N, C-alpha and C positions, 0 to 999 in steps of 0.2 A: 243590654247596658252592663259594664263592668262594675265591679265591685271595688276594685282598685283606688284609693284615695290620692288627690294630687294634692300635696303638700303646699302652702302656700310658706315660703322661705323669704328670707331676707334677699339671698342672690335671685329669686324669681320678681320681688318685687322690684330690687333696682334695676333688672333686665327692663320691666316695661316704665320705670320711671324715665331710662334712657332713650327707650324707642319714644316716646310721648315727648320727652327734651327736643330729638332730633325733629321729630313730624312739626312740634310750634316752632325750632327755628327754621325749616323748612318752607314752610306755607307763609306765603306773601300774600298782604292784602290786595284784593280787586277793586274793593269797594273805596269811592272817598270818604276822606274822613268826618265828614259834615254831613254828609248824606244821610238819609234814613237807612241806608242798605248801611255803611258807614258805622252808624250808631249802634244797629242790631251785632255787625259784626263785633265792636269793641266788648257788648255782652257776651257774646259766646266766649270770645279769649278771655275775660273776666273772669268768667266760670271754669276755665280749662287753668288758668294760672291759680286761680282758688283751691280748685281739687288737687292741683299738684302740691301746693303747697301744705293741703291736708293730707296728702299721702305721705310726705314726707315728716310730717309732723305723727302721725300713726306708725310709721316705720321706727322712728326713734324711740316711741314708749313700747314697742315691741307688739303692738297690733297688727298683724301681719294679715289678717280678714280685711279688715279697714283700708287698709294700705291700699292693697291691690283693688280693692274697689273703687277708692279714690282715684286713684291712677287709669283705671280702665275709664271711669266717667270722664276724666279730664280727656283722656284722647277721643272721646266720642265726640266732646264739644269741638275740639279741632278737626275732625273727620265731618261732623256735621256743615262747617264752615267751607270744607272743599266740596263736599255734596251739592250744596247749596249757591255754590258759584263765587260765595264773597272770599275765598280764598284759592290763590292758584295752587296746587300740589306738585307742580312742574312734571308730570306725570310720574309720580312714583307710585306704583302699586301696590308697593311693601308697605309704605307707611301710611295711605289713606284708601278710601274705597273711592276711586276716581268716578264721576258723572260719565 
């Protein structure tokens, strides 16, 4: 294992915010809104949106570590929706871990 540290810079966090925003925009719902799966999907997407909001807040106040953690959580919620078949990732294996 390398002793090299990876710096969590503003640029790095902004890159991951961009990736997560593109994933959120690209993924489309597969579940009917009022179905049980649709309600679960709404929860997943709210979590993703809340974590994205948090990431931007932490970035604004200069807390890069928490911003980086929050944006990765946000992306994980979106990715989980694709993996579970609640969201369509449109075959994009860069933005999503496809089923």
